[in-house]
Residue frames as qw, qx, qy, qz and C-alpha x, y, z in Angstrom:
[[0.000, 0.888, 0.459, 0.000, 0.00, 0.00, 0.00],
 [0.420, 0.425, -0.009, 0.802, 1.40, 3.33, -1.03],
 [0.323, -0.659, -0.443, 0.515, 1.60, 5.96, 1.73],
 [0.235, 0.613, 0.228, 0.719, 0.75, 9.58, 1.00],
 [0.213, -0.358, -0.441, 0.795, 0.76, 12.75, 3.07],
 [0.076, 0.748, 0.560, 0.348, -2.02, 15.29, 2.92],
 [0.149, 0.031, -0.186, 0.971, -2.28, 18.99, 3.43],
 [0.094, -0.661, -0.743, 0.039, -5.54, 20.00, 5.12],
 [0.123, 0.374, 0.078, 0.916, -6.66, 23.59, 4.47],
 [0.017, 0.433, 0.592, -0.680, -8.61, 25.90, 6.79],
 [0.020, 0.472, 0.589, 0.656, -11.81, 27.38, 5.43],
 [0.152, 0.159, 0.372, -0.902, -13.91, 30.29, 6.57],
 [0.024, 0.464, 0.860, 0.210, -17.52, 29.26, 6.33],
 [0.108, -0.093, -0.001, -0.990, -19.64, 32.32, 5.63],
 [0.664, -0.005, 0.183, -0.725, -22.99, 30.59, 5.56],
 [0.114, 0.085, -0.984, -0.103, -23.95, 26.95, 5.89],
 [0.689, -0.108, -0.029, -0.716, -27.50, 25.65, 5.53],
 [0.133, 0.111, -0.979, 0.106, -28.26, 22.40, 7.33],
 [0.676, -0.372, -0.361, -0.523, -31.26, 20.40, 8.38],
 [0.014, 0.320, -0.757, 0.570, -31.36, 19.77, 12.12],
 [0.361, -0.340, -0.868, -0.020, -33.41, 17.33, 14.18],
 [0.353, -0.783, -0.343, -0.381, -36.20, 18.64, 16.45],
 [0.635, -0.718, -0.172, 0.229, -35.24, 20.72, 19.47],
 [0.601, 0.094, 0.036, 0.793, -32.38, 22.41, 17.99],
 [0.420, -0.314, -0.544, 0.656, -31.42, 31.69, 18.25],
 [0.309, 0.499, 0.612, -0.530, -34.21, 37.39, 18.99],
 [0.146, 0.277, -0.418, -0.853, -35.43, 37.88, 15.26],
 [0.329, -0.111, -0.811, -0.471, -37.77, 35.04, 14.22],
 [0.616, -0.283, 0.126, -0.724, -41.32, 34.79, 15.57],
 [0.264, 0.057, -0.953, 0.135, -42.22, 31.74, 17.65],
 [0.549, -0.281, -0.002, -0.787, -45.97, 31.69, 18.40],
 [0.216, -0.055, -0.950, 0.221, -47.28, 29.39, 21.11],
 [0.384, -0.621, -0.612, -0.304, -50.76, 28.87, 22.63],
 [0.278, -0.134, -0.481, 0.820, -51.52, 31.48, 25.28],
 [0.115, -0.802, -0.549, -0.205, -53.88, 34.19, 26.49],
 [0.211, 0.214, -0.251, 0.920, -53.91, 37.75, 27.79],
 [0.209, -0.647, -0.676, 0.284, -56.04, 39.44, 30.46],
 [0.119, 0.650, 0.226, 0.716, -57.58, 42.84, 29.80],
 [0.006, 0.189, -0.427, 0.884, -58.11, 45.67, 32.30],
 [0.660, -0.184, -0.041, -0.727, -61.78, 44.59, 32.39],
 [0.484, -0.286, 0.795, -0.227, -60.58, 41.12, 33.54],
 [0.875, 0.379, 0.022, -0.299, -61.56, 39.44, 30.25],
 [0.548, -0.377, 0.689, 0.289, -59.38, 36.52, 29.14],
 [0.653, 0.645, -0.158, -0.364, -58.62, 36.36, 25.40],
 [0.778, -0.206, 0.559, 0.199, -57.16, 33.14, 24.03],
 [0.650, 0.741, -0.133, -0.103, -54.97, 32.73, 20.97],
 [0.876, 0.100, -0.071, 0.466, -51.24, 32.58, 20.26],
 [0.230, -0.955, 0.144, 0.125, -48.41, 34.64, 21.76],
 [0.647, 0.629, -0.350, 0.249, -44.94, 35.15, 20.32],
 [0.801, -0.569, 0.065, 0.172, -42.41, 33.52, 22.65],
 [0.498, 0.727, -0.314, 0.353, -39.00, 35.19, 22.48],
 [0.553, 0.087, -0.563, 0.608, -36.21, 35.72, 24.96],
 [0.352, -0.596, -0.560, 0.455, -36.64, 37.25, 28.40],
 [0.173, -0.261, 0.021, 0.950, -35.70, 40.76, 27.23],
 [0.218, -0.147, -0.501, -0.825, -38.39, 41.04, 24.55],
 [0.396, -0.479, -0.778, -0.089, -41.00, 39.22, 26.64],
 [0.300, -0.500, -0.459, 0.670, -40.60, 41.94, 29.27],
 [0.014, -0.261, 0.144, 0.954, -41.30, 44.69, 26.72],
 [0.495, 0.183, -0.340, -0.779, -43.99, 43.41, 24.35],
 [0.534, 0.147, 0.811, -0.189, -46.76, 40.84, 24.12],
 [0.299, 0.269, -0.561, -0.724, -47.33, 40.00, 20.44],
 [0.484, 0.186, 0.773, -0.366, -50.73, 38.30, 20.16],
 [0.380, 0.121, -0.564, -0.723, -52.79, 36.79, 17.35],
 [0.751, -0.053, 0.300, -0.586, -56.10, 34.99, 17.58],
 [0.925, 0.097, 0.363, 0.056, -54.92, 32.24, 15.20],
 [0.596, -0.226, 0.455, 0.622, -52.15, 31.60, 12.69],
 [0.346, 0.511, 0.541, 0.572, -54.06, 33.37, 9.90],
 [0.142, -0.935, -0.324, 0.016, -54.86, 36.51, 11.92],
 [0.307, 0.759, -0.204, 0.536, -52.91, 39.72, 12.19],
 [0.623, -0.179, -0.503, 0.571, -50.54, 40.35, 15.09],
 [0.232, -0.892, -0.110, -0.372, -51.33, 42.91, 17.79],
 [0.535, 0.185, -0.501, 0.654, -48.51, 44.22, 20.00],
 [0.490, -0.813, -0.265, -0.170, -49.42, 45.03, 23.59],
 [0.274, 0.512, -0.481, 0.657, -47.22, 47.13, 25.87],
 [0.291, -0.142, -0.804, 0.499, -47.24, 46.74, 29.69],
 [0.204, 0.181, 0.342, -0.899, -49.79, 49.54, 30.17],
 [0.467, 0.045, -0.491, -0.734, -52.19, 48.05, 27.61],
 [0.784, -0.215, -0.522, -0.258, -53.13, 44.83, 29.44],
 [0.641, -0.664, 0.268, -0.275, -52.97, 43.33, 32.93],
 [0.525, -0.423, 0.735, 0.076, -51.10, 40.13, 32.12],
 [0.771, 0.390, -0.364, -0.347, -50.40, 37.41, 29.59],
 [0.587, -0.393, 0.702, -0.085, -49.42, 33.78, 29.86],
 [0.433, 0.309, -0.772, -0.348, -48.35, 30.83, 27.74],
 [0.886, -0.217, -0.133, -0.387, -50.48, 27.75, 28.27],
 [0.940, -0.295, -0.039, 0.165, -48.75, 25.61, 30.91],
 [0.674, 0.303, -0.093, 0.667, -45.82, 28.01, 30.73],
 [0.327, -0.063, -0.259, 0.907, -44.52, 31.39, 31.78],
 [0.117, -0.827, -0.549, -0.012, -46.83, 34.01, 33.27],
 [0.339, 0.142, -0.033, 0.929, -46.18, 37.75, 32.82],
 [0.137, -0.816, -0.537, 0.166, -47.92, 40.57, 34.68],
 [0.255, 0.746, 0.066, 0.611, -47.84, 44.33, 34.11],
 [0.585, -0.647, -0.247, 0.422, -45.77, 46.13, 36.72],
 [0.266, 0.876, -0.098, 0.390, -44.05, 49.51, 37.06],
 [0.783, -0.417, -0.131, 0.442, -40.67, 49.55, 38.78],
 [0.005, 0.981, -0.180, -0.072, -38.28, 52.40, 39.50],
 [0.887, 0.020, 0.170, 0.428, -35.02, 51.64, 37.73],
 [0.526, 0.039, 0.095, 0.844, -32.06, 54.00, 37.66],
 [0.036, -0.300, -0.197, 0.933, -34.17, 56.95, 38.76],
 [0.418, 0.101, -0.307, -0.849, -37.14, 56.49, 36.42],
 [0.672, 0.115, 0.587, -0.437, -40.42, 54.59, 36.52],
 [0.222, 0.312, -0.768, -0.514, -40.44, 51.85, 33.91],
 [0.839, 0.083, 0.215, -0.493, -43.50, 49.76, 32.93],
 [0.146, 0.383, -0.892, -0.191, -42.55, 46.14, 32.24],
 [0.896, -0.115, -0.268, -0.335, -44.04, 42.71, 31.87],
 [0.195, -0.555, 0.757, -0.284, -42.52, 40.99, 34.91],
 [0.607, 0.019, -0.778, -0.162, -42.41, 37.21, 34.95],
 [0.668, -0.483, 0.206, -0.527, -44.55, 35.95, 37.82],
 [0.384, 0.334, -0.851, 0.129, -42.48, 33.27, 39.53],
 [0.260, -0.220, -0.868, 0.362, -44.16, 32.65, 42.90],
 [0.401, -0.483, -0.194, -0.753, -47.68, 33.55, 44.08],
 [0.607, -0.311, -0.689, 0.243, -47.85, 33.06, 47.82],
 [0.418, -0.780, -0.314, 0.345, -47.49, 34.85, 51.11],
 [0.129, -0.702, 0.287, 0.639, -44.74, 36.76, 49.29],
 [0.759, 0.618, 0.203, -0.029, -44.77, 37.18, 45.52],
 [0.498, -0.450, 0.460, 0.581, -41.60, 36.87, 43.44],
 [0.597, 0.779, 0.144, -0.122, -41.16, 38.56, 40.06],
 [0.589, -0.314, 0.445, 0.596, -38.35, 38.68, 37.51],
 [0.602, 0.783, 0.152, -0.025, -37.46, 40.56, 34.37],
 [0.693, -0.167, 0.292, 0.638, -34.38, 41.01, 32.26],
 [0.229, 0.920, -0.021, -0.318, -33.13, 44.21, 30.65],
 [0.724, 0.641, -0.209, 0.144, -30.47, 44.66, 27.99],
 [0.283, 0.647, -0.548, 0.448, -27.78, 45.25, 30.60],
 [0.099, -0.253, 0.789, -0.551, -28.96, 43.43, 33.72],
 [0.493, -0.349, -0.745, -0.283, -31.59, 41.24, 35.38],
 [0.244, -0.329, 0.369, -0.835, -33.87, 42.09, 38.31],
 [0.388, -0.356, -0.850, 0.031, -35.80, 40.14, 40.92],
 [0.274, -0.392, 0.149, -0.866, -38.56, 41.79, 42.98],
 [0.277, -0.267, -0.888, 0.254, -40.09, 40.44, 46.18],
 [0.339, -0.424, -0.133, -0.829, -43.55, 41.74, 47.08],
 [0.312, -0.260, -0.839, 0.363, -44.71, 41.18, 50.66],
 [0.025, -0.653, -0.569, 0.500, -48.03, 42.65, 51.70],
 [0.287, 0.896, 0.334, 0.063, -48.95, 46.16, 50.53],
 [0.365, -0.759, 0.205, 0.498, -45.49, 47.65, 50.91],
 [0.379, 0.770, -0.390, -0.332, -43.08, 48.69, 48.16],
 [0.971, 0.200, -0.115, 0.065, -41.50, 45.84, 46.17],
 [0.550, -0.697, 0.399, 0.230, -38.07, 44.81, 47.38],
 [0.628, 0.692, -0.346, -0.085, -35.37, 44.85, 44.67],
 [0.818, -0.358, 0.404, 0.198, -33.02, 41.88, 44.78],
 [0.572, 0.808, -0.131, 0.046, -30.13, 42.87, 42.59],
 [0.863, -0.068, -0.043, 0.499, -26.50, 41.92, 42.20],
 [0.009, 0.988, -0.123, 0.098, -24.24, 44.73, 43.41],
 [0.837, 0.098, -0.178, 0.508, -20.46, 44.97, 43.50],
 [0.246, -0.961, 0.109, 0.057, -17.90, 47.11, 45.23],
 [0.693, 0.515, -0.330, 0.381, -14.16, 47.69, 44.91],
 [0.631, -0.754, 0.112, 0.143, -11.44, 47.49, 47.52],
 [0.462, 0.744, -0.434, 0.212, -7.76, 48.32, 47.26],
 [0.836, -0.502, 0.220, 0.036, -5.40, 45.86, 48.89],
 [0.677, -0.325, 0.419, 0.510, -1.61, 45.89, 48.54],
 [0.001, 0.483, -0.378, -0.790, -1.90, 48.40, 45.72],
 [0.035, -0.116, -0.864, -0.489, -4.32, 46.19, 43.74],
 [0.501, 0.052, 0.118, -0.856, -7.95, 47.05, 43.05],
 [0.014, -0.091, -0.993, -0.072, -10.28, 44.10, 43.49],
 [0.522, -0.155, -0.239, -0.804, -13.98, 43.69, 42.71],
 [0.032, -0.071, -0.961, 0.266, -16.25, 41.71, 45.02],
 [0.369, -0.471, -0.615, -0.513, -19.95, 40.90, 45.25],
 [0.193, -0.340, 0.424, -0.816, -21.72, 42.59, 48.16],
 [0.319, -0.245, -0.914, -0.043, -24.53, 39.98, 48.35],
 [0.233, -0.076, 0.307, -0.920, -26.99, 42.50, 49.72],
 [0.637, -0.142, -0.469, -0.595, -29.85, 40.29, 48.57],
 [0.540, -0.150, -0.794, 0.236, -29.17, 37.89, 51.47],
 [0.099, -0.149, -0.507, 0.843, -29.67, 40.62, 54.06],
 [0.401, 0.004, -0.149, -0.904, -32.76, 41.93, 52.28],
 [0.650, -0.150, -0.663, -0.339, -34.39, 38.50, 52.16],
 [0.420, -0.181, -0.746, 0.484, -33.60, 37.90, 55.84],
 [0.109, 0.103, 0.284, -0.947, -35.25, 41.21, 56.65],
 [0.536, -0.034, -0.371, -0.757, -38.31, 40.42, 54.51],
 [0.766, -0.192, -0.593, -0.159, -38.67, 36.98, 56.12],
 [0.084, 0.425, -0.604, 0.669, -37.70, 38.24, 59.56],
 [0.667, -0.269, 0.257, -0.646, -40.87, 36.84, 61.16],
 [0.987, 0.043, -0.108, -0.115, -39.74, 33.30, 60.34],
 [0.314, -0.743, 0.591, 0.016, -36.65, 32.27, 62.30],
 [0.852, -0.018, 0.522, 0.032, -36.77, 28.75, 60.89],
 [0.738, 0.626, 0.180, 0.177, -35.88, 29.91, 57.39],
 [0.075, -0.954, 0.265, 0.116, -32.98, 32.19, 58.34],
 [0.557, -0.441, 0.634, 0.305, -30.18, 29.55, 58.06],
 [0.678, 0.414, 0.564, 0.226, -31.41, 28.59, 54.57],
 [0.301, 0.946, 0.115, 0.019, -30.97, 32.19, 53.40],
 [0.439, -0.725, 0.384, 0.367, -27.22, 32.22, 54.21],
 [0.454, -0.132, 0.718, 0.510, -26.50, 30.41, 50.92],
 [0.479, 0.726, 0.431, -0.240, -29.05, 32.28, 48.83],
 [0.360, -0.135, 0.490, 0.783, -28.03, 33.08, 45.25],
 [0.378, 0.515, 0.036, -0.769, -29.62, 35.36, 42.65],
 [0.117, 0.076, -0.873, -0.468, -31.00, 32.55, 40.53],
 [0.638, -0.196, -0.330, -0.668, -34.51, 31.39, 39.75],
 [0.725, -0.139, -0.675, 0.028, -34.01, 28.07, 41.52],
 [0.380, -0.050, -0.596, 0.706, -32.58, 29.52, 44.75],
 [0.199, -0.063, 0.172, -0.963, -35.04, 32.43, 45.10],
 [0.668, -0.179, -0.425, -0.584, -38.09, 30.33, 44.25],
 [0.651, -0.152, -0.716, 0.202, -37.07, 27.67, 46.75],
 [0.204, -0.048, -0.512, 0.833, -36.62, 30.27, 49.52],
 [0.374, -0.081, -0.024, -0.924, -39.90, 32.08, 48.76],
 [0.718, -0.159, -0.550, -0.395, -41.84, 28.83, 48.56],
 [0.547, -0.106, -0.721, 0.413, -40.26, 27.52, 51.78],
 [0.029, -0.037, 0.361, -0.931, -41.20, 30.72, 53.63],
 [0.586, -0.134, -0.229, -0.766, -44.82, 30.33, 52.52],
 [0.740, -0.130, -0.651, -0.112, -44.96, 26.65, 53.56],
 [0.404, -0.057, -0.656, 0.634, -43.50, 27.45, 56.98],
 [0.122, 0.057, 0.291, -0.947, -45.83, 30.39, 57.65],
 [0.655, 0.186, 0.069, -0.729, -49.01, 29.23, 55.85],
 [0.169, -0.180, 0.959, 0.141, -48.90, 25.42, 55.62],
 [0.414, 0.431, 0.766, -0.239, -52.64, 25.19, 54.94],
 [0.433, 0.792, 0.078, -0.424, -52.61, 27.54, 51.93],
 [0.833, 0.324, 0.305, 0.328, -51.40, 26.74, 48.42],
 [0.165, -0.733, 0.310, 0.583, -48.30, 28.46, 47.09],
 [0.779, 0.582, 0.236, 0.000, -48.29, 28.67, 43.28],
 [0.368, -0.507, 0.500, 0.598, -45.07, 28.46, 41.28],
 [0.646, 0.674, 0.138, -0.331, -45.70, 29.51, 37.69],
 [0.049, 0.707, -0.619, -0.338, -42.22, 28.94, 36.35],
 [0.964, 0.263, -0.017, -0.043, -41.77, 26.32, 33.73],
 [0.678, -0.542, 0.335, 0.366, -38.32, 24.96, 34.51],
 [0.636, 0.755, -0.062, 0.147, -35.83, 26.45, 32.08],
 [0.788, -0.315, 0.023, 0.528, -32.09, 25.85, 32.52],
 [0.068, -0.868, 0.167, 0.463, -29.66, 28.74, 32.20],
 [0.142, 0.550, -0.712, -0.414, -27.51, 26.72, 29.77],
 [0.873, 0.161, 0.372, -0.272, -28.78, 23.86, 27.62],
 [0.120, -0.397, 0.804, 0.427, -27.15, 21.32, 25.33],
 [0.805, 0.358, 0.273, -0.386, -28.76, 19.60, 22.37],
 [0.279, -0.309, 0.806, 0.419, -27.45, 16.92, 20.06],
 [0.708, 0.510, 0.252, -0.419, -28.95, 16.34, 16.62],
 [0.682, 0.126, 0.577, 0.430, -28.30, 14.90, 13.19],
 [0.196, 0.716, -0.161, -0.650, -27.32, 17.09, 10.27],
 [0.598, 0.178, 0.693, 0.362, -27.50, 16.39, 6.60],
 [0.327, 0.808, 0.064, -0.486, -27.72, 18.12, 3.27],
 [0.780, 0.454, 0.252, 0.351, -26.17, 18.64, -0.12],
 [0.290, -0.772, 0.189, 0.533, -22.94, 20.57, -0.66],
 [0.700, 0.695, 0.068, 0.148, -21.10, 21.82, -3.75],
 [0.541, -0.671, 0.324, 0.390, -17.31, 21.76, -3.83],
 [0.664, 0.723, -0.183, 0.058, -14.67, 22.59, -6.40],
 [0.821, -0.363, 0.179, 0.402, -10.93, 21.95, -6.47],
 [0.382, 0.900, -0.166, 0.129, -8.06, 24.24, -7.46],
 [0.845, -0.253, 0.038, 0.470, -4.33, 23.51, -7.42],
 [0.145, 0.971, -0.189, 0.004, -1.51, 26.02, -7.44],
 [0.069, 0.735, -0.674, 0.015, 2.09, 25.36, -8.42],
 [0.710, -0.129, 0.682, -0.116, 1.38, 21.64, -8.83],
 [0.036, 0.332, -0.751, -0.570, 2.77, 20.02, -11.95],
 [0.101, -0.228, -0.885, -0.394, 0.04, 18.86, -14.32],
 [0.128, -0.593, -0.769, 0.200, -2.79, 19.57, -11.86],
 [0.057, -0.577, -0.207, 0.788, -2.61, 23.38, -11.80],
 [0.123, 0.188, -0.514, -0.828, -3.48, 23.46, -15.51],
 [0.185, -0.329, -0.894, -0.242, -6.66, 21.45, -14.99],
 [0.365, -0.208, 0.118, -0.900, -10.09, 22.87, -14.16],
 [0.095, -0.195, -0.961, 0.172, -12.16, 20.68, -11.82],
 [0.337, -0.456, -0.418, -0.710, -15.88, 21.24, -12.19],
 [0.358, -0.268, 0.519, -0.729, -17.80, 21.99, -8.96],
 [0.410, -0.072, -0.897, -0.148, -19.38, 18.81, -7.72],
 [0.623, -0.412, 0.064, -0.662, -22.62, 18.28, -5.78],
 [0.472, 0.084, -0.856, 0.195, -22.45, 15.71, -2.99],
 [0.648, -0.634, -0.280, -0.316, -24.51, 14.62, 0.05],
 [0.256, 0.361, -0.678, 0.587, -23.17, 14.81, 3.59],
 [0.699, -0.564, -0.386, -0.211, -24.28, 13.52, 6.99],
 [0.369, 0.310, -0.567, 0.668, -23.09, 14.21, 10.51],
 [0.459, -0.627, -0.586, 0.228, -23.86, 15.17, 14.10],
 [0.096, 0.619, -0.039, 0.778, -24.23, 18.56, 15.77],
 [0.441, -0.466, -0.584, 0.497, -23.92, 19.78, 19.35],
 [0.018, -0.724, -0.180, -0.665, -25.70, 23.05, 20.20],
 [0.394, -0.332, -0.533, 0.671, -25.01, 25.12, 23.31],
 [0.066, -0.558, -0.292, -0.774, -27.52, 27.88, 24.07],
 [0.014, -0.093, -0.587, 0.804, -29.16, 29.95, 26.84],
 [0.055, -0.523, -0.805, -0.275, -32.94, 29.27, 26.72],
 [0.158, -0.745, -0.470, 0.446, -33.83, 32.14, 29.04],
 [0.093, -0.568, 0.201, 0.793, -32.12, 34.68, 26.77],
 [0.586, 0.511, -0.284, -0.561, -32.69, 33.26, 23.29],
 [0.743, -0.113, 0.660, -0.020, -33.16, 29.62, 22.34],
 [0.760, 0.624, 0.181, -0.014, -32.67, 30.23, 18.62],
 [0.313, 0.828, -0.441, 0.153, -29.12, 31.70, 18.62],
 [0.933, -0.331, 0.141, 0.033, -26.64, 28.96, 19.44],
 [0.056, -0.696, 0.694, 0.174, -22.99, 28.04, 19.55],
 [0.946, 0.225, 0.009, -0.233, -22.61, 25.06, 17.24],
 [0.248, -0.517, 0.797, 0.189, -20.09, 22.25, 17.05],
 [0.856, 0.364, 0.083, -0.358, -20.59, 20.10, 13.99],
 [0.305, -0.386, 0.815, 0.306, -18.86, 17.05, 12.50],
 [0.766, 0.470, 0.076, -0.431, -19.82, 15.91, 9.00],
 [0.513, -0.215, 0.761, 0.334, -18.72, 13.10, 6.71],
 [0.646, 0.650, 0.058, -0.396, -18.90, 13.04, 2.93],
 [0.673, -0.014, 0.570, 0.471, -17.45, 11.43, -0.18],
 [0.318, 0.842, -0.036, -0.433, -16.47, 13.82, -2.97],
 [0.736, 0.122, 0.491, 0.450, -15.22, 12.81, -6.42],
 [0.103, 0.806, -0.145, -0.564, -13.51, 15.36, -8.67],
 [0.735, 0.287, 0.501, 0.355, -12.94, 15.14, -12.42],
 [0.121, 0.840, -0.168, -0.502, -11.05, 17.33, -14.88],
 [0.764, 0.238, 0.467, 0.376, -9.88, 16.96, -18.47],
 [0.081, 0.825, -0.181, -0.528, -7.92, 19.09, -20.92],
 [0.773, 0.309, 0.430, 0.348, -6.78, 18.91, -24.49],
 [0.080, 0.893, -0.167, -0.410, -4.38, 21.10, -26.45],
 [0.829, 0.505, 0.006, 0.241, -2.32, 21.04, -29.62],
 [0.554, -0.712, 0.180, 0.392, 1.26, 21.35, -28.36],
 [0.187, -0.393, 0.577, 0.691, 2.79, 21.24, -31.85],
 [0.532, 0.312, -0.353, -0.704, 1.42, 21.02, -35.34],
 [0.805, 0.039, -0.471, -0.359, -0.79, 17.95, -35.47],
 [0.453, 0.039, -0.793, 0.406, 0.46, 16.79, -32.03],
 [0.519, -0.587, -0.154, -0.602, -2.25, 16.70, -29.38],
 [0.264, 0.112, -0.800, 0.526, -1.83, 16.25, -25.64],
 [0.586, -0.510, -0.297, -0.555, -4.72, 15.33, -23.38],
 [0.069, 0.190, -0.791, 0.577, -4.92, 14.99, -19.60],
 [0.643, -0.437, -0.426, -0.462, -7.64, 13.24, -17.64],
 [0.119, 0.254, -0.718, 0.637, -7.70, 13.41, -13.82],
 [0.663, -0.491, -0.417, -0.381, -10.00, 11.70, -11.34],
 [0.124, 0.285, -0.683, 0.661, -9.68, 12.20, -7.57],
 [0.640, -0.481, -0.519, -0.299, -11.90, 10.32, -5.13],
 [0.108, 0.348, -0.576, 0.732, -11.93, 11.45, -1.49],
 [0.541, -0.602, -0.587, -0.027, -13.57, 10.61, 1.83],
 [0.172, 0.446, -0.255, 0.840, -13.59, 13.67, 4.07],
 [0.405, -0.632, -0.601, 0.276, -14.48, 14.67, 7.62],
 [0.114, 0.568, 0.030, 0.815, -15.34, 18.30, 8.33],
 [0.380, -0.523, -0.589, 0.485, -15.48, 19.90, 11.75],
 [0.033, 0.635, 0.228, 0.738, -17.17, 23.25, 12.30],
 [0.334, -0.502, -0.542, 0.585, -17.41, 25.69, 15.23],
 [0.050, 0.223, 0.189, 0.955, -19.43, 28.91, 15.11],
 [0.292, 0.268, 0.481, -0.782, -22.68, 30.72, 15.80],
 [0.060, -0.208, -0.821, -0.528, -25.95, 29.77, 14.22],
 [0.477, 0.056, 0.196, -0.855, -29.65, 30.53, 14.03],
 [0.029, 0.145, 0.984, 0.101, -32.21, 27.71, 14.18],
 [0.426, -0.263, -0.340, -0.796, -35.76, 28.17, 12.93],
 [0.265, -0.213, 0.709, -0.618, -37.93, 27.48, 16.01],
 [0.752, 0.142, 0.285, -0.577, -40.76, 25.46, 14.47],
 [0.796, 0.377, -0.354, -0.314, -41.40, 22.13, 12.81],
 [0.947, -0.234, 0.210, 0.067, -40.04, 18.61, 13.08],
 [0.741, 0.182, 0.156, 0.627, -37.28, 19.48, 10.60],
 [0.149, -0.944, -0.119, 0.268, -35.68, 22.84, 11.42],
 [0.650, 0.577, -0.025, 0.494, -33.37, 24.64, 8.97],
 [0.487, -0.769, -0.019, 0.414, -30.47, 26.61, 10.38],
 [0.522, 0.766, -0.116, 0.357, -27.90, 29.12, 9.14],
 [0.719, -0.615, 0.032, 0.321, -24.48, 29.37, 10.71],
 [0.429, 0.823, -0.257, 0.270, -21.18, 31.22, 10.39],
 [0.679, -0.663, 0.309, 0.064, -17.83, 30.21, 11.80],
 [0.129, 0.682, -0.701, -0.165, -14.62, 28.35, 11.07],
 [0.976, 0.044, 0.118, -0.180, -14.23, 24.81, 9.72],
 [0.158, -0.606, 0.758, 0.183, -11.40, 22.36, 9.31],
 [0.883, 0.288, -0.205, -0.310, -11.32, 19.60, 6.70],
 [0.453, -0.457, 0.764, 0.053, -9.66, 16.22, 7.27],
 [0.656, 0.369, -0.529, -0.392, -8.99, 13.83, 4.43],
 [0.796, -0.292, 0.471, -0.245, -9.74, 10.29, 5.63],
 [0.653, -0.042, 0.674, 0.342, -8.76, 8.45, 2.44],
 [0.418, 0.726, -0.130, -0.530, -8.33, 9.12, -1.25],
 [0.718, 0.099, 0.581, 0.371, -7.49, 7.66, -4.62],
 [0.234, 0.769, -0.162, -0.573, -6.35, 9.33, -7.81],
 [0.727, 0.238, 0.543, 0.347, -5.85, 8.54, -11.46],
 [0.135, 0.824, -0.174, -0.522, -3.98, 10.86, -13.82],
 [0.751, 0.213, 0.528, 0.334, -3.52, 9.86, -17.44],
 [0.089, 0.703, -0.272, -0.651, -1.81, 11.62, -20.33],
 [0.757, 0.404, 0.494, 0.139, -2.41, 10.93, -24.00],
 [0.045, -0.593, 0.415, 0.689, -0.24, 11.99, -26.92],
 [0.681, 0.459, 0.571, 0.013, -1.69, 11.65, -30.39],
 [0.016, -0.494, 0.454, 0.741, -0.17, 12.37, -33.77],
 [0.663, 0.379, -0.262, -0.590, -1.31, 11.57, -37.27],
 [0.704, 0.282, -0.643, -0.109, 0.50, 8.24, -37.14],
 [0.444, 0.046, -0.789, 0.421, 0.89, 7.37, -33.44],
 [0.556, -0.644, -0.137, -0.507, -0.96, 7.24, -30.15],
 [0.441, 0.139, -0.716, 0.523, 0.52, 7.00, -26.64],
 [0.572, -0.661, -0.141, -0.465, -1.34, 6.72, -23.32],
 [0.512, 0.136, -0.674, 0.514, 0.34, 6.57, -19.91],
 [0.549, -0.757, -0.346, -0.074, -0.61, 6.80, -16.24],
 [0.260, 0.604, -0.371, 0.656, 1.30, 9.42, -14.30],
 [0.663, -0.469, -0.532, 0.239, 2.03, 8.57, -10.68],
 [0.181, 0.284, -0.216, 0.917, 2.04, 12.16, -9.42],
 [0.247, -0.570, -0.739, 0.259, -0.01, 12.55, -6.26],
 [0.000, -0.699, -0.201, -0.687, -2.03, 15.76, -5.99],
 [0.590, -0.755, -0.037, -0.283, -2.07, 15.51, -2.19],
 [0.816, 0.017, -0.303, 0.492, 1.44, 15.65, -0.77],
 [0.295, 0.372, -0.261, 0.840, 3.59, 17.72, 1.56],
 [0.509, -0.691, -0.313, -0.407, 1.08, 17.66, 4.42],
 [0.101, 0.429, -0.623, 0.646, 1.69, 18.28, 8.07],
 [0.716, -0.280, 0.221, -0.600, -1.09, 16.14, 9.56],
 [0.559, -0.278, 0.779, -0.060, 0.75, 12.82, 9.30],
 [0.117, 0.180, -0.850, -0.481, 0.50, 9.90, 6.88],
 [0.700, 0.210, 0.407, -0.548, -2.80, 8.57, 5.61],
 [0.478, 0.000, 0.820, 0.315, -3.24, 5.59, 3.30],
 [0.393, 0.276, -0.405, -0.778, -4.28, 5.96, -0.27],
 [0.820, 0.111, 0.383, -0.411, -7.23, 3.68, -1.04],
 [0.364, -0.190, 0.839, 0.358, -6.23, 0.55, -2.89],
 [0.484, 0.278, -0.387, -0.734, -7.61, 0.24, -6.37],
 [0.769, 0.070, 0.561, -0.299, -10.10, -2.53, -6.92]]
């Protein structure tokens, strides 16, 4: 078996269209069954556009059915909206950075104390409402200290003290609050525990549909690609023109995304496998009545790895995606055949040239496929 070395090029992938399995990032609409509640306490059912937390806090885009027009409601227009068996948003006005801001706050816990959440472009906010008093802002704050000439940043964790003050009438819960973090899971657990300790006979409602901060998804990819081949400074081959070739490919894809922010924009890692065959031929008259012809066939099996950002259409069992990033091609095996013909008025010569088009690589030795 003849050993050959290969040179694997880097490619910048500007746009790749793939078909991704179900479950596979804020621009595309994503309507789901839901309803909104008017100021007259009427409930109107239909479909609501489900986006990331930032847009959900600003706008409720509603349509009565898939053929109807879309109506955008702002926080002052309605009392609340909710996705069926999902997230629940209520109209609230909070004072943020010195100004009153109407928002759709996500209703997390409805109990002895109510817990709300919303996300802005630059930060996220939790509000605890106990009784008729002002809502209590639970917010991550930092401070700086200078030690040994170095400035260091540390978290003040004021939310722990605020929650202990709010739940000050329940000594049993105080130790649990020492490890409180500004996350949905931690704050919901504390608020729900406080209700159960103080009002064990009354129901505490948790509206949150569990959504992880970071999610992973694995799917199958497949499609049809079109590749050409160009050689430079390679004897015989650089004078040949290889026609672009259509070929199928299959592979796997790992998506990493943040569902609470945007479940359609994702970091993608993809590995694909394909077989690509290239063909080129040329003919020229090198002297009077002397013709030279070349015929080249190159058969390859390739693996392509890709890393980049992508957008996945949010609906359907088969979901198209578009992505941009960087890819690396690996040649798994190959075969080649290069023939030259010389023809004159009285003679004909045909020979096979053993000049590999894939040499001088730096990724080690790979076998050339044996001819059958």
